[in-house]
DSSP file (Angstrom, degrees, kcal/mol; ACC not computed):
  #  RESIDUE AA STRUCTURE BP1 BP2  ACC     N-H-->O    O-->H-N    N-H-->O    O-->H-N    TCO  KAPPA ALPHA  PHI   PSI    X-CA   Y-CA   Z-CA
    1    1 A X     >        0   0    0      0, 0.0     4,-1.8     0, 0.0     0, 0.0   0.000 360.0 360.0 360.0 -45.2  -26.4 -117.5 -157.8
    2    2 A X  H  >  +     0   0    0      1,-0.2     4,-0.6     2,-0.2    44,-0.1   0.784 360.0  43.0 -57.5 -29.9  -28.7 -116.1 -155.1
    3    3 A X  H  > S+     0   0    0      2,-0.1     4,-1.9     3,-0.1     5,-0.3   0.914 111.7  51.8 -78.2 -49.4  -31.3 -115.3 -157.8
    4    4 A X  H  > S+     0   0    0      1,-0.2     4,-2.9     2,-0.2     5,-0.3   0.896 102.1  55.7 -70.3 -41.1  -31.1 -118.5 -159.9
    5    5 A X  H  X S+     0   0    0     -4,-1.8     4,-2.2     1,-0.2    -1,-0.2   0.938 113.1  38.1 -54.6 -53.3  -31.5 -121.2 -157.2
    6    6 A X  H  X S+     0   0    0     -4,-0.6     4,-2.7     2,-0.2    -1,-0.2   0.934 118.4  49.0 -67.9 -36.9  -34.8 -120.1 -155.7
    7    7 A X  H  X S+     0   0    0     -4,-1.9     4,-2.7     1,-0.2     5,-0.2   0.898 110.9  52.1 -73.4 -36.9  -36.3 -119.0 -159.1
    8    8 A X  H  X S+     0   0    0     -4,-2.9     4,-2.7    -5,-0.3    -1,-0.2   0.917 108.1  50.9 -57.5 -44.9  -35.3 -122.4 -160.6
    9    9 A X  H  X S+     0   0    0     -4,-2.2     4,-2.6    -5,-0.3    -2,-0.2   0.910 109.8  50.4 -54.5 -48.2  -37.0 -124.1 -157.7
   10   10 A X  H  X S+     0   0    0     -4,-2.7     4,-2.8     1,-0.2    -2,-0.2   0.921 111.7  47.3 -63.0 -42.4  -40.1 -122.2 -158.4
   11   11 A X  H  X S+     0   0    0     -4,-2.7     4,-3.0     2,-0.2    -2,-0.2   0.903 111.5  48.0 -66.7 -42.2  -40.1 -123.0 -162.0
   12   12 A X  H  X S+     0   0    0     -4,-2.7     4,-2.3     2,-0.2     5,-0.2   0.922 113.0  50.0 -63.6 -40.4  -39.5 -126.7 -161.6
   13   13 A X  H  X S+     0   0    0     -4,-2.6     4,-3.1     2,-0.2     5,-0.3   0.967 112.5  48.2 -56.3 -52.1  -42.3 -126.7 -159.0
   14   14 A X  H  X S+     0   0    0     -4,-2.8     4,-2.4     1,-0.2   137,-0.2   0.878 109.5  52.2 -57.1 -41.1  -44.6 -124.9 -161.4
   15   15 A X  H  X S+     0   0    0     -4,-3.0     4,-2.1     2,-0.2    -1,-0.2   0.926 113.2  43.7 -62.3 -43.3  -43.7 -127.2 -164.3
   16   16 A X  H  X S+     0   0    0     -4,-2.3     4,-2.7     2,-0.2     5,-0.2   0.936 114.3  50.5 -68.1 -42.5  -44.6 -130.3 -162.2
   17   17 A X  H  X S+     0   0    0     -4,-3.1     4,-2.6     1,-0.2     5,-0.3   0.905 111.1  49.0 -57.8 -43.8  -47.7 -128.7 -160.9
   18   18 A X  H  X S+     0   0    0     -4,-2.4     4,-2.0    -5,-0.3    -1,-0.2   0.893 110.9  49.4 -64.7 -39.4  -48.8 -127.8 -164.3
   19   19 A X  H  X S+     0   0    0     -4,-2.1     4,-3.0     1,-0.2     5,-0.3   0.969 114.0  44.9 -64.1 -48.5  -48.2 -131.2 -165.7
   20   20 A X  H  X>S+     0   0    0     -4,-2.7     4,-2.2     1,-0.2     6,-1.0   0.833 112.8  50.5 -65.8 -32.3  -50.2 -132.8 -162.9
   21   21 A X  H  X5S+     0   0    0     -4,-2.6     4,-1.0    -5,-0.2    -1,-0.2   0.904 114.8  45.2 -73.5 -36.2  -53.0 -130.4 -163.0
   22   22 A X  H  <5S+     0   0    0     -4,-2.0   109,-3.3    -5,-0.3    -2,-0.2   0.892 122.2  35.6 -67.2 -41.0  -53.3 -131.0 -166.8
   23   23 A X  H  <5S+     0   0    0     -4,-3.0    -3,-0.2   107,-0.2    -2,-0.2   0.864 137.5  13.9 -83.0 -40.1  -53.0 -134.7 -166.6
   24   24 A X  H  <5S-     0   0    0     -4,-2.2    -3,-0.2    -5,-0.3    -2,-0.2   0.404  93.3-119.9-121.0  -6.5  -54.9 -135.5 -163.4
   25   25 A X  S  <<S+     0   0    0     -4,-1.0     2,-0.3    -5,-0.5    -4,-0.2   0.850  83.2  88.1  63.7  35.1  -56.8 -132.2 -162.6
   26   26 A X        -     0   0    0     -6,-1.0     2,-0.6    -9,-0.1    -2,-0.3  -0.982  66.7-141.3-157.4 153.6  -55.0 -131.9 -159.2
   27   27 A X        -     0   0    0     -2,-0.3    54,-0.1    -6,-0.1   -10,-0.1  -0.976  37.0-121.3-118.6 113.4  -51.8 -130.5 -157.7
   28   28 A X     >  -     0   0    0     -2,-0.6     4,-1.6     1,-0.1     3,-0.2  -0.237   4.1-138.0 -65.2 140.5  -50.4 -132.9 -155.0
   29   29 A X  H  >>S+     0   0    0      1,-0.2     4,-3.3     2,-0.2     5,-0.5   0.896 104.5  64.9 -59.7 -43.5  -49.9 -131.6 -151.4
   30   30 A X  H  >5S+     0   0    0      1,-0.2     4,-1.6     2,-0.2    -1,-0.2   0.897 105.3  44.1 -49.8 -41.3  -46.6 -133.4 -151.4
   31   31 A X  H  >5S+     0   0    0     -3,-0.2     4,-2.0     2,-0.2    -1,-0.2   0.948 116.6  42.5 -67.0 -50.7  -45.4 -131.1 -154.1
   32   32 A X  H  X5S+     0   0    0     -4,-1.6     4,-2.3     2,-0.2    -2,-0.2   0.906 117.6  45.4 -73.0 -43.2  -46.6 -127.7 -152.8
   33   33 A X  H  X5S+     0   0    0     -4,-3.3     4,-2.4     1,-0.2    -1,-0.2   0.902 113.8  48.6 -70.7 -34.2  -45.6 -128.4 -149.1
   34   34 A X  H  X<S+     0   0    0     -4,-1.6     4,-2.4    -5,-0.5    -2,-0.2   0.875 113.3  49.8 -70.3 -35.5  -42.2 -129.7 -150.0
   35   35 A X  H  X S+     0   0    0     -4,-2.0     4,-2.6     2,-0.2    -2,-0.2   0.886 110.0  48.4 -68.6 -39.5  -41.7 -126.6 -152.3
   36   36 A X  H  X S+     0   0    0     -4,-2.3     4,-2.1     2,-0.2    -2,-0.2   0.957 112.8  49.1 -66.1 -47.2  -42.8 -124.2 -149.6
   37   37 A X  H  X S+     0   0    0     -4,-2.4     4,-2.6     1,-0.2    -2,-0.2   0.928 111.4  50.3 -54.6 -47.4  -40.4 -125.9 -147.1
   38   38 A X  H  X S+     0   0    0     -4,-2.4     4,-3.0     1,-0.2     5,-0.3   0.900 106.2  55.3 -59.2 -42.5  -37.6 -125.6 -149.7
   39   39 A X  H  X S+     0   0    0     -4,-2.6     4,-2.5     1,-0.2    -1,-0.2   0.923 109.8  45.7 -54.4 -47.3  -38.4 -122.0 -150.2
   40   40 A X  H  X S+     0   0    0     -4,-2.1     4,-2.1     2,-0.2     5,-0.2   0.952 114.4  47.8 -61.9 -47.0  -37.9 -121.4 -146.5
   41   41 A X  H  X S+     0   0    0     -4,-2.6     4,-3.0     2,-0.2    -2,-0.2   0.954 113.7  46.7 -61.8 -48.9  -34.7 -123.4 -146.4
   42   42 A X  H  X S+     0   0    0     -4,-3.0     4,-2.7     1,-0.2     5,-0.2   0.931 114.4  47.1 -60.3 -46.9  -33.1 -121.8 -149.6
   43   43 A X  H  X S+     0   0    0     -4,-2.5     4,-2.0    -5,-0.3    -1,-0.2   0.798 110.2  51.7 -71.3 -23.2  -33.9 -118.3 -148.4
   44   44 A X  H  X S+     0   0    0     -4,-2.1     4,-2.2     7,-0.3    -2,-0.2   0.907 110.4  50.5 -71.2 -42.9  -32.6 -119.0 -144.9
   45   45 A X  H  < S+     0   0    0     -4,-3.0    -2,-0.2    -5,-0.2    -3,-0.2   0.961 121.0  33.7 -61.3 -47.5  -29.3 -120.3 -146.4
   46   46 A X  H  < S+     0   0    0     -4,-2.7    -1,-0.2    -5,-0.2    -2,-0.2   0.802 135.7  19.9 -82.8 -25.1  -28.9 -117.2 -148.6
   47   47 A X  H >< S-     0   0    0     -4,-2.0     3,-0.8     1,-0.3     4,-0.3   0.370  89.5-141.7-125.5   1.4  -30.4 -114.4 -146.4
   48   48 A X  T >X S-     0   0    0     -4,-2.2     4,-0.9     1,-0.2     3,-0.9  -0.379  71.0 -17.2  66.9-147.1  -30.4 -115.8 -142.8
   49   49 A X  H 3> S+     0   0    0      1,-0.3     4,-2.0     2,-0.2     3,-0.3   0.839 136.2  61.5 -69.8 -28.9  -33.3 -115.0 -140.6
   50   50 A X  H <> S+     0   0    0     -3,-0.8     4,-2.6     1,-0.2    -1,-0.3   0.871  97.8  61.8 -58.5 -31.0  -34.4 -112.2 -142.9
   51   51 A X  H <> S+     0   0    0     -3,-0.9     4,-2.2    -4,-0.3    -7,-0.3   0.889 100.1  52.4 -62.8 -40.2  -34.8 -115.0 -145.5
   52   52 A X  H  X S+     0   0    0     -4,-0.9     4,-2.6    -3,-0.3    -1,-0.2   0.942 111.8  44.5 -54.3 -51.8  -37.4 -116.7 -143.2
   53   53 A X  H  X S+     0   0    0     -4,-2.0     4,-3.2     1,-0.2     5,-0.2   0.906 111.6  54.6 -62.2 -38.4  -39.4 -113.4 -143.0
   54   54 A X  H  X S+     0   0    0     -4,-2.6     4,-1.5     1,-0.2    38,-0.3   0.919 113.7  42.1 -61.6 -45.5  -38.9 -113.0 -146.9
   55   55 A X  H  X S+     0   0    0     -4,-2.2     4,-2.6     2,-0.2    -1,-0.2   0.869 114.3  50.6 -70.9 -39.4  -40.5 -116.6 -147.3
   56   56 A X  H  X S+     0   0    0     -4,-2.6     4,-3.1     1,-0.2     5,-0.2   0.959 110.9  47.7 -64.4 -49.8  -43.2 -116.0 -144.7
   57   57 A X  H  X S+     0   0    0     -4,-3.2     4,-2.2     1,-0.2    -1,-0.2   0.863 113.9  48.6 -59.5 -34.6  -44.2 -112.8 -146.3
   58   58 A X  H  X S+     0   0    0     -4,-1.5     4,-2.6    29,-0.3    30,-0.4   0.928 112.0  48.0 -64.8 -48.2  -44.2 -114.5 -149.8
   59   59 A X  H  X S+     0   0    0     -4,-2.6     4,-2.1    28,-0.4     5,-0.2   0.912 112.3  49.3 -69.0 -40.8  -46.2 -117.4 -148.6
   60   60 A X  H  X S+     0   0    0     -4,-3.1     4,-2.6     1,-0.2    -1,-0.2   0.899 112.6  48.6 -60.4 -39.6  -48.8 -115.0 -146.9
   61   61 A X  H  X S+     0   0    0     -4,-2.2     4,-2.2    -5,-0.2    -2,-0.2   0.911 110.7  48.8 -71.8 -37.7  -49.1 -113.0 -150.0
   62   62 A X  H  X S+     0   0    0     -4,-2.6     4,-0.7    22,-0.2    22,-0.3   0.852 114.7  46.4 -73.5 -28.0  -49.6 -116.1 -152.2
   63   63 A X  H >X S+     0   0    0     -4,-2.1     4,-1.3    20,-0.2     3,-0.8   0.937 115.3  47.7 -65.3 -52.9  -52.3 -117.4 -149.8
   64   64 A X  H 3X S+     0   0    0     -4,-2.6     4,-0.5    -5,-0.2    -2,-0.2   0.845 103.5  59.4 -60.6 -39.2  -54.0 -114.0 -149.7
   65   65 A X  H 3< S+     0   0    0     -4,-2.2     4,-0.3     1,-0.2    -1,-0.2   0.801 119.2  26.0 -68.4 -29.0  -54.0 -113.3 -153.3
   66   66 A X  H <X S+     0   0    0     -3,-0.8     4,-1.9    -4,-0.7    -1,-0.2   0.447  93.4  97.2-115.3   2.7  -56.2 -116.4 -154.2
   67   67 A X  H  X S+     0   0    0     -4,-1.3     4,-2.7     2,-0.2     5,-0.2   0.895  83.9  47.0 -58.6 -47.4  -58.0 -116.9 -151.0
   68   68 A X  H  X S+     0   0    0     -4,-0.5     4,-2.2     1,-0.2     6,-0.2   0.923 112.4  49.5 -67.3 -44.6  -61.3 -115.1 -152.0
   69   69 A X  H  4>S+     0   0    0     -4,-0.3     5,-2.4     2,-0.2     6,-0.9   0.858 112.1  49.9 -64.6 -23.9  -61.5 -116.8 -155.3
   70   70 A X  H ><5S+     0   0    0     -4,-1.9     3,-1.5     4,-0.2    -2,-0.2   0.940 110.9  48.0 -69.1 -45.4  -61.0 -120.1 -153.5
   71   71 A X  H 3<5S+     0   0    0     -4,-2.7    -2,-0.2     1,-0.3    -1,-0.2   0.815 109.5  53.4 -64.4 -30.8  -63.7 -119.4 -150.9
   72   72 A X  T 3<5S-     0   0    0     -4,-2.2    -1,-0.3    -5,-0.2    -2,-0.2   0.386 119.0-112.9 -88.0   5.2  -66.1 -118.3 -153.7
   73   73 A X  T < 5S+     0   0    0     -3,-1.5    -3,-0.2     2,-0.2    -2,-0.1   0.616  85.3 118.4  82.5  12.6  -65.5 -121.7 -155.4
   74   74 A X  S   <S+     0   0    0     -5,-2.4     2,-0.3    -6,-0.2    -4,-0.2   0.549  74.5  27.5 -88.2 -10.2  -63.7 -120.2 -158.5
   75   75 A X  S    S-     0   0    0     -6,-0.9    -2,-0.2    -5,-0.2     2,-0.1  -0.989  82.6-108.0-150.2 154.1  -60.4 -121.9 -158.0
   76   76 A X     >  -     0   0    0     -2,-0.3     4,-1.3     1,-0.1     3,-0.1  -0.402  25.7-118.5 -83.4 164.9  -59.0 -125.2 -156.3
   77   77 A X  H  > S+     0   0    0      1,-0.2     4,-2.4     2,-0.2     5,-0.3   0.821 112.9  61.6 -67.0 -30.8  -57.1 -125.5 -153.1
   78   78 A X  H  > S+     0   0    0      1,-0.2     4,-2.7     2,-0.2    -1,-0.2   0.923 102.9  51.5 -62.1 -38.6  -54.1 -126.9 -155.0
   79   79 A X  H  > S+     0   0    0      1,-0.2     4,-1.9     2,-0.2    -1,-0.2   0.890 108.8  49.6 -61.2 -40.6  -53.9 -123.7 -157.0
   80   80 A X  H  X S+     0   0    0     -4,-1.3     4,-2.2     2,-0.2    -1,-0.2   0.901 113.4  47.0 -70.6 -40.1  -53.9 -121.6 -153.8
   81   81 A X  H  X S+     0   0    0     -4,-2.4     4,-3.1     1,-0.2     5,-0.2   0.873 108.2  55.6 -71.5 -35.5  -51.1 -123.8 -152.3
   82   82 A X  H  X S+     0   0    0     -4,-2.7     4,-2.0    -5,-0.3    -1,-0.2   0.910 109.5  45.6 -63.7 -37.6  -49.1 -123.7 -155.3
   83   83 A X  H  X S+     0   0    0     -4,-1.9     4,-1.9     2,-0.2    -2,-0.2   0.902 111.1  52.1 -67.9 -40.6  -49.1 -120.0 -155.2
   84   84 A X  H  X S+     0   0    0     -4,-2.2     4,-2.6   -22,-0.3   -22,-0.2   0.939 109.6  50.0 -59.4 -45.7  -48.3 -119.9 -151.6
   85   85 A X  H  X S+     0   0    0     -4,-3.1     4,-1.6     1,-0.2    -1,-0.2   0.916 108.7  53.5 -57.6 -39.5  -45.3 -122.2 -152.2
   86   86 A X  H  X S+     0   0    0     -4,-2.0     4,-2.6    -5,-0.2    -1,-0.2   0.829 108.0  49.7 -61.2 -35.4  -44.3 -119.9 -155.0
   87   87 A X  H  X S+     0   0    0     -4,-1.9     4,-2.4   -29,-0.2   -28,-0.4   0.882 108.4  54.0 -69.9 -39.5  -44.3 -117.0 -152.6
   88   88 A X  H  < S+     0   0    0     -4,-2.6    -2,-0.2   -30,-0.4   -45,-0.2   0.820 115.8  38.3 -55.4 -33.4  -42.3 -119.0 -150.1
   89   89 A X  H  < S+     0   0    0     -4,-1.6    -2,-0.2    -5,-0.2    -1,-0.2   0.928 132.9  20.4 -83.6 -53.1  -39.7 -119.6 -152.7
   90   90 A X  H  X S-     0   0    0     -4,-2.6     4,-0.6     1,-0.2    -3,-0.2   0.490 103.4-118.8-107.3  -1.9  -39.6 -116.3 -154.6
   91   91 A X  H  X  -     0   0    0     -4,-2.4     4,-2.1    -5,-0.2    -1,-0.2  -0.202  38.0 -60.5  89.1 178.4  -41.1 -113.7 -152.2
   92   92 A X  H  > S+     0   0    0    -38,-0.3     4,-2.6     1,-0.2     5,-0.2   0.889 130.4  49.3 -74.0 -38.5  -44.0 -111.4 -152.1
   93   93 A X  H  > S+     0   0    0      2,-0.2     4,-1.9     1,-0.2    -1,-0.2   0.917 112.0  50.4 -72.3 -35.7  -43.1 -109.3 -155.2
   94   94 A X  H  X S+     0   0    0     -4,-0.6     4,-2.7     2,-0.2    -2,-0.2   0.914 111.4  47.7 -54.2 -49.3  -42.5 -112.6 -157.2
   95   95 A X  H  X S+     0   0    0     -4,-2.1     4,-2.8     2,-0.2    -2,-0.2   0.866 108.7  55.0 -61.4 -38.5  -45.8 -114.0 -156.3
   96   96 A X  H  X S+     0   0    0     -4,-2.6     4,-2.4     2,-0.2    -2,-0.2   0.931 112.3  41.8 -58.9 -48.4  -47.6 -110.8 -157.1
   97   97 A X  H  X S+     0   0    0     -4,-1.9     4,-3.0     2,-0.2     5,-0.3   0.855 113.1  53.1 -66.0 -42.1  -46.3 -110.7 -160.6
   98   98 A X  H  X S+     0   0    0     -4,-2.7     4,-2.3    -5,-0.2     5,-0.2   0.939 111.0  48.5 -58.0 -46.5  -46.8 -114.4 -161.1
   99   99 A X  H  X S+     0   0    0     -4,-2.8     4,-2.9     2,-0.2    -2,-0.2   0.939 112.5  48.2 -56.7 -49.6  -50.4 -113.9 -160.0
  100  100 A X  H  X S+     0   0    0     -4,-2.4     4,-1.8     1,-0.2    -2,-0.2   0.967 118.1  38.4 -59.2 -52.1  -50.9 -110.9 -162.3
  101  101 A X  H  X S+     0   0    0     -4,-3.0     4,-1.9     1,-0.2    -1,-0.2   0.761 114.1  56.3 -78.4 -17.3  -49.4 -112.6 -165.4
  102  102 A X  H  X S+     0   0    0     -4,-2.3     4,-2.6    -5,-0.3    -1,-0.2   0.866 104.8  53.5 -71.5 -40.2  -51.1 -116.0 -164.4
  103  103 A X  H  X S+     0   0    0     -4,-2.9     4,-2.3    -5,-0.2    -2,-0.2   0.944 108.2  49.3 -60.6 -45.8  -54.5 -114.2 -164.4
  104  104 A X  H  X S+     0   0    0     -4,-1.8     4,-2.5     1,-0.2    -2,-0.2   0.932 113.9  45.9 -58.3 -47.0  -53.8 -113.0 -167.9
  105  105 A X  H  X S+     0   0    0     -4,-1.9     4,-2.3    44,-0.2    -1,-0.2   0.853 111.8  51.8 -70.2 -32.4  -52.8 -116.6 -169.0
  106  106 A X  H  X S+     0   0    0     -4,-2.6     4,-2.4     2,-0.2    -1,-0.2   0.874 109.8  48.7 -65.8 -37.8  -55.8 -118.0 -167.3
  107  107 A X  H  X S+     0   0    0     -4,-2.3     4,-2.4     2,-0.2    -2,-0.2   0.929 111.8  49.9 -73.8 -44.6  -58.2 -115.5 -169.1
  108  108 A X  H  X S+     0   0    0     -4,-2.5     4,-2.6     2,-0.2    -2,-0.2   0.954 112.3  46.6 -56.4 -49.5  -56.6 -116.4 -172.4
  109  109 A X  H  X S+     0   0    0     -4,-2.3     4,-2.8     1,-0.2     5,-0.2   0.944 113.1  50.0 -57.8 -47.7  -57.0 -120.1 -171.7
  110  110 A X  H  X S+     0   0    0     -4,-2.4     4,-2.5     1,-0.2    -1,-0.2   0.887 109.6  50.0 -60.6 -38.6  -60.6 -119.6 -170.6
  111  111 A X  H  X S+     0   0    0     -4,-2.4     4,-1.4     2,-0.2    -1,-0.2   0.950 113.4  47.6 -68.7 -45.0  -61.4 -117.6 -173.8
  112  112 A X  H >X S+     0   0    0     -4,-2.6     4,-0.8     1,-0.2     3,-0.7   0.968 114.9  45.2 -53.3 -57.3  -59.8 -120.4 -176.0
  113  113 A X  H 3< S+     0   0    0     -4,-2.8     3,-0.4     1,-0.2     6,-0.3   0.816 111.4  50.2 -57.6 -36.4  -61.6 -123.1 -174.2
  114  114 A X  H 3< S+     0   0    0     -4,-2.5    -1,-0.2    -5,-0.2    -2,-0.2   0.745 110.7  51.9 -74.1 -24.2  -65.0 -121.4 -174.2
  115  115 A X  H << S+     0   0    0     -4,-1.4     2,-0.4    -3,-0.7    -1,-0.2   0.543  87.5  95.6 -87.9 -14.3  -64.7 -120.7 -177.9
  116  116 A X    ><  -     0   0    0     -4,-0.8     3,-1.0    -3,-0.4     4,-0.2  -0.716  68.3-146.3 -87.6 130.5  -63.9 -124.2 -178.9
  117  117 A X  G >  S+     0   0    0     -2,-0.4     3,-1.9     1,-0.2     4,-0.2   0.639  85.2  85.7 -71.5 -16.7  -67.0 -126.2 -180.0
  118  118 A X  G > >S+     0   0    0      1,-0.3     3,-1.7     2,-0.2     5,-0.6   0.792  81.0  64.5 -53.2 -27.7  -65.7 -129.5 -178.5
  119  119 A X  G X 5S+     0   0    0     -3,-1.0     3,-2.3     1,-0.3    -1,-0.3   0.787  84.2  73.4 -70.4 -25.9  -67.2 -128.5 -175.1
  120  120 A X  G < 5S+     0   0    0     -3,-1.9    -1,-0.3     1,-0.3    -2,-0.2   0.633  88.9  61.0 -61.9 -14.5  -70.7 -128.6 -176.5
  121  121 A X  G < 5S-     0   0    0     -3,-1.7    -1,-0.3    -4,-0.2    -2,-0.2   0.385 108.9-123.9 -94.0  -1.6  -70.4 -132.4 -176.5
  122  122 A X  T < 5S+     0   0    0     -3,-2.3    13,-0.2     1,-0.2     2,-0.1   0.474  70.6 115.1  78.0   0.9  -69.9 -132.4 -172.7
  123  123 A X  S   <S-     0   0    0     -5,-0.6    -1,-0.2     1,-0.1    -2,-0.1  -0.476  76.3 -76.6 -95.3 173.0  -66.6 -134.3 -172.6
  124  124 A X        -     0   0    0     -2,-0.1     2,-0.7    -3,-0.1    10,-0.2  -0.353  41.3-126.3 -65.9 152.2  -63.1 -133.2 -171.5
  125  125 A X  E     -A  133   0A   0      8,-2.2     7,-2.5    -3,-0.1     8,-1.4  -0.910  41.5-173.6-103.8 111.5  -61.3 -131.0 -173.9
  126  126 A X  E     -A  131   0A   0     -2,-0.7     2,-0.4     5,-0.3     5,-0.2  -0.735  35.1-162.9-117.0 151.7  -58.0 -132.8 -174.4
  127  127 A X  E >  S-A  130   0A   0      3,-3.6     3,-1.6    -2,-0.3     2,-0.6  -0.829  79.0 -53.7-128.0  94.5  -54.7 -132.3 -176.2
  128  128 A X  T 3  S-     0   0    0     -2,-0.4    -2,-0.0     1,-0.2     0, 0.0  -0.686 122.3 -20.4  74.1-121.4  -53.2 -135.7 -176.3
  129  129 A X  T 3  S+     0   0    0     -2,-0.6     2,-0.4    -3,-0.1    -1,-0.2   0.305 120.3  95.0-102.1   3.1  -53.2 -137.0 -172.9
  130  130 A X  E <   -A  127   0A   0     -3,-1.6    -3,-3.6  -106,-0.0     2,-0.7  -0.845  68.8-136.3-105.0 133.8  -53.5 -133.5 -171.2
  131  131 A X  E     -A  126   0A   0   -109,-3.3    -5,-0.3    -2,-0.4    14,-0.2  -0.783  17.3-175.9 -91.8 113.9  -56.9 -132.1 -170.3
  132  132 A X  E    S-     0   0A   0     -7,-2.5    13,-0.6    -2,-0.7     2,-0.3   0.773  75.8  -3.5 -71.3 -25.3  -57.3 -128.5 -171.2
  133  133 A X  E     -AB 125 144A   0     -8,-1.4    -8,-2.2    11,-0.2     2,-0.4  -0.980  60.9-157.9-160.3 154.4  -60.7 -128.5 -169.5
  134  134 A X  E     - B   0 143A   0      9,-2.3     9,-3.7    -2,-0.3     2,-0.6  -0.946  20.5-129.5-132.8 157.1  -63.2 -130.8 -167.8
  135  135 A X  E     - B   0 142A   0     -2,-0.4     2,-0.3     7,-0.2     7,-0.2  -0.949  29.0-127.7-102.6 113.9  -66.8 -130.5 -167.2
  136  136 A X     >  -     0   0    0      5,-3.1     4,-2.6    -2,-0.6     5,-0.1  -0.505  14.1-150.3 -65.6 124.4  -67.6 -131.1 -163.5
  137  137 A X  T  4 S+     0   0    0     -2,-0.3    -1,-0.2     1,-0.2    -2,-0.0   0.685  91.6  49.8 -74.8 -20.6  -70.3 -133.8 -163.4
  138  138 A X  T  4 S+     0   0    0      3,-0.1    -1,-0.2     1,-0.1    -2,-0.0   0.866 128.9  16.7 -87.5 -34.9  -71.8 -132.5 -160.3
  139  139 A X  T  4 S-     0   0    0      2,-0.1    -2,-0.2     0, 0.0     3,-0.1   0.560  91.1-128.2-109.3  -8.9  -72.2 -128.8 -161.2
  140  140 A X     <  +     0   0    0     -4,-2.6     2,-0.2     1,-0.2    -3,-0.1   0.632  59.4 143.7  69.7   8.6  -71.8 -128.8 -164.9
  141  141 A X        -     0   0    0     -5,-0.1    -5,-3.1    -6,-0.1     2,-0.5  -0.524  56.2-117.0 -79.3 151.3  -69.1 -126.0 -164.8
  142  142 A X  E     -B  135   0A   0     -7,-0.2     2,-0.4    -2,-0.2    -7,-0.2  -0.776  30.7-158.7 -83.4 128.6  -66.2 -126.0 -167.0
  143  143 A X  E     -B  134   0A   0     -9,-3.7    -9,-2.3    -2,-0.5     2,-0.3  -0.960   4.6-163.5-107.8 127.5  -63.0 -126.4 -164.9
  144  144 A X  E     -B  133   0A   0     -2,-0.4     2,-1.5   -11,-0.2   -11,-0.2  -0.841  32.7-105.2-107.9 150.1  -59.7 -125.2 -166.4
  145  145 A X    >>  -     0   0    0    -13,-0.6     3,-1.6    -2,-0.3     4,-0.9  -0.559  38.0-179.7 -72.3  88.5  -56.3 -126.3 -165.0
  146  146 A X  H 3> S+     0   0    0     -2,-1.5     4,-1.9     1,-0.3    -1,-0.2   0.673  74.8  71.3 -67.4 -20.4  -55.3 -123.0 -163.3
  147  147 A X  H 3> S+     0   0    0      2,-0.2     4,-1.8     1,-0.2    -1,-0.3   0.752  94.9  55.1 -61.8 -29.0  -52.0 -124.5 -162.2
  148  148 A X  H <> S+     0   0    0     -3,-1.6     4,-2.6     2,-0.2    -2,-0.2   0.926 108.9  47.3 -71.6 -45.7  -50.9 -124.3 -166.0
  149  149 A X  H  X S+     0   0    0     -4,-0.9     4,-2.1     1,-0.2   -44,-0.2   0.847 109.4  52.8 -69.0 -33.1  -51.7 -120.5 -166.0
  150  150 A X  H  X S+     0   0    0     -4,-1.9     4,-1.8     2,-0.2    -1,-0.2   0.913 108.4  51.4 -60.2 -46.6  -49.8 -120.0 -162.7
  151  151 A X  H  X S+     0   0    0     -4,-1.8     4,-2.4  -137,-0.2     3,-0.3   0.954 109.1  49.4 -56.4 -53.6  -46.9 -121.7 -164.4
  152  152 A X  H  X S+     0   0    0     -4,-2.6     4,-2.8     1,-0.2    -1,-0.2   0.913 109.6  52.9 -54.2 -39.9  -47.1 -119.4 -167.4
  153  153 A X  H  X S+     0   0    0     -4,-2.1     4,-2.7     2,-0.2    -1,-0.2   0.853 107.4  52.2 -62.7 -33.6  -47.3 -116.5 -164.9
  154  154 A X  H  X S+     0   0    0     -4,-1.8     4,-2.9    -3,-0.3    -2,-0.2   0.982 110.3  47.3 -60.3 -56.5  -44.1 -117.8 -163.3
  155  155 A X  H  X S+     0   0    0     -4,-2.4     4,-2.3     1,-0.2    -2,-0.2   0.897 113.4  47.2 -57.7 -47.5  -42.3 -117.9 -166.6
  156  156 A X  H  X S+     0   0    0     -4,-2.8     4,-3.0    -5,-0.2     5,-0.3   0.941 110.7  52.3 -60.3 -46.2  -43.4 -114.5 -167.6
  157  157 A X  H  X S+     0   0    0     -4,-2.7     4,-3.3     2,-0.2     5,-0.3   0.899 108.0  51.0 -53.4 -46.0  -42.4 -113.1 -164.3
  158  158 A X  H  X S+     0   0    0     -4,-2.9     4,-2.5     2,-0.2     5,-0.2   0.956 113.2  47.3 -51.0 -55.2  -38.9 -114.6 -164.5
  159  159 A X  H  X S+     0   0    0     -4,-2.3     4,-1.2     1,-0.2    -2,-0.2   0.932 117.6  39.7 -59.0 -52.5  -38.5 -113.0 -168.0
  160  160 A X  H  <>S+     0   0    0     -4,-3.0     5,-1.5     1,-0.2     6,-1.0   0.860 113.8  53.2 -72.0 -34.7  -39.8 -109.6 -167.0
  161  161 A X  H ><5S+     0   0    0     -4,-3.3     3,-1.6    -5,-0.3    -1,-0.2   0.949 108.3  51.1 -62.0 -43.8  -38.0 -109.5 -163.6
  162  162 A X  H 3<5S+     0   0    0     -4,-2.5    -1,-0.2     1,-0.3    -2,-0.2   0.817 110.3  50.5 -65.6 -26.4  -34.6 -110.4 -165.4
  163  163 A X  T 3<5S-     0   0    0     -4,-1.2    -1,-0.3    -5,-0.2    -2,-0.2   0.467 114.8-118.8 -92.2   1.3  -35.2 -107.5 -167.8
  164  164 A X  T X 5S+     0   0    0     -3,-1.6     3,-0.9    -4,-0.4    -3,-0.2   0.471  80.5 120.5  84.9  -1.1  -35.9 -105.1 -164.9
  165  165 A X  T 3 <S+     0   0    0     -5,-1.5    -4,-0.2     1,-0.2    -5,-0.1   0.869  73.8  48.6 -70.8 -36.2  -39.6 -104.4 -166.1
  166  166 A X  T 3         0   0    0     -6,-1.0    -1,-0.2     1,-0.2    -5,-0.1   0.453 360.0 360.0 -89.7   3.4  -41.2 -105.6 -162.9
  167  167 A X    <         0   0    0     -3,-0.9    -1,-0.2    -7,-0.3    -2,-0.1   0.451 360.0 360.0 -72.2 360.0  -38.9 -103.7 -160.5
C-alpha cells in the first residue's frame, strides 16, 4: 500500500501533465504545485517526519536534474516543475530513473519528429488534436512536449522498479 499510493499519484500527475503539454504546450502550475504538496502529505502520512525529508530530497533532485537545461533554454519551466513534483511524490531515486528514462523517450520523440517531413512546411506536427511538436514563431526552433517524455519515463521507472531492476 505504501508504494502504490504515491506512485499512483505520480502517474496520474504525469498523465495529466502529458495531456496538457501535448494539447496546449504547457503544464499548469496548479497541477505541479498541488502534486508536490500531495507528495509531502502522502509521505508524511506514511513515513512521518522522515517522509518530509524524503519529499524534500526528491523535490530538490527533480529541480536540480533539469535546472541547467532550463537555464540554457532547452526545456520549459513546466517540465522542471513536473519533475520536481514527481520527486516530492516518489523521492530522489524515483525522480532520477524517471529523468533517465524520460531523456531516452525524449530523444526517441525528437528523432521521430525531426525525421518527419511535415515540419518542412513550418506548421505544428499533430496527431489528431495533440501536438507532437510546434515551431516557435519567435525563434524558429522546434519545440517538443517534454512533459510527455517525462510521463513515459515515469511509466518505465514504475515497471523497472517493480521488477527490481532499478534498485
